[in-house]
C-alpha positions, 0 to 999 in steps of 0.5 A: 301329618297322617298316620302313615307319615307318623308311622314311617317317621316314628319307625325311622327315629325321625322328628314326628308330632306323635306316634300313630295310634295302633288299636289292637283288635278286641275280641268278640267277647270284648266288644260285646262287653264294650257295647254293653258299656256304651260303645255304639253298635255303629262306631269302631273303637277308633271312631268312638275314641276320636282317633284316626283309623290306622289302615294297611293294604297288602300289595302282594300274592296269597303266599299261604295254603293255595287254593284254599280249602272250602270252609265246611261245617261238619256238626253244629248245635246252639253252642258249638260248631265243628268244621274244617277251615280254609287250611284243611284244619278240623276245629271245634269252637264256641259260637259265643266266644272268641277263645281259641278253637280246639283243633282236632285234626291236621292235614300234615301228619307225616312225610306222606301227607307232607308230600301230598299237601305240598304238591297240591297246596304249594305248587309253583305251576299256578303262581299267577292264580295267587294274585287277586283280581284287584291286584293292579288296582291295589298297585295303583293305590300303593303308588299314590305318594299322598296315600293315608295307609301303609303298604306292605308285602309278605316276606314269608311264614315258613315255621308258622305255616307248617306249625299251623298245618301239623301242630307243634310236636309233629312240626318238630319231628318232621325236621328229623324225620323228613329233612329233605321234604321240609327243605323243599316245602320252605323253598317253595313257600320262599319262592312264592314270597319272592315272586310277590316281592319281584313282581310288586317292587317292579312297579311300585314301592311299598312301606314295609316287609313283614314276616310272621311265624308265631315261633315262640312261647312264654320261656323260649322259641319253638325251633332251636336257633341252629334249625332256624339258621339252617332252614329259615335264615338264608331264605328270609335274608334273601327276601330282606336283602332284595326288599332293601335294595328296592328301597324298603327300609322297614322289616317287621316280624310278628310272633308272640312269646320269648324271642331272645334266642333268635335275636342274632339270627333275625338281625343277621337276616335284616329283621329289625322290627318286632310285634306285639312284644308280649309282656308275659314272655318278658319282651320288654321294650325298656330292656330291648332298647337298652340291649339292641339301641335304636337298631330295633323297632317295636310295636306293642309291649303294654301288658294287657294284664296291667291295662285290665287292672285299672287307672293307677296300673295303667299310668304305671305301665305306660309311663314305665315306657316313656323314655323309649317312646320319646326316643323313637322307633317304638309305638306303644300298644296292647301286647296283643288282641284286647281281651274282655277283662279290659273294660271300655273305661280302662281302654279309654283311659289308656288312650287318655294317658297316651295322649297326655304323653304325646302332648309333651313330645 
């Protein structure tokens, strides 16, 4: 049984030898630490730990800002870089750290810039150009029933896109200042995602449909349930319904933060899978399973702070989730990218603990 088969069977709560190992990406700083602690430069963490790689292939078009901005360096010294990224956002970042950059300017500031950006970067007249040159080759890969990688399509990132392009405060105001423009932007993004679903699912099947918004913070969501239901729910529901009619039975939503205020809306849309289940925001897999049963699937949920605290803490954290692991529909993993306070030894111990639990399944 390969990792794709394990993923599908786990998500469907079917009998499986073990869940797949999903190793969240380590920060640059984390990799540098691990190399100092013994990780060979020429090996990935999965190779070092003797694990199969968990691989995924995207089968659709570019659903984001298009055409992308040319990445430009505005200033540079030994320590920092100031530049413009592919989304047109101006940033300042440290060269030797994977900490979040400092964002200093955004392309969408008001209704006028929103209108212009929408016409230039979310036009519906260049849909064909959004598909990669190797798209047909990807479809052939996706059609191989014996493949060892999972395949997926993008159902949308409506809130996440406008939040990145305008910053949270301005994004919130735009819903009130420019409701018609916001609705038009969301409709264009939705139509682009739906085009990907229609073209791709007409010729092949994929393993899951994914959404990603980073729509919440530690104690609540960044958008109200009423706003979500008005602008986003109908569009996500259409994407889910279309994909499900074509045989896609696994739907994922990726967001940090506390998602409980929107759970009813997610389930109405047909979204039943969630990652990374951020522990610091109260996204507890045990509580989720008690509340929603097997209807909700999960990836993540292992508190990165507990993993950094050493073996005893790691055992408590993982064994606290053992009933959900055994129940299915849950893949335990660190609840986001792996920070540099987690040593290679502690990360290796985490994998050993998971192996020991999986041997009892």
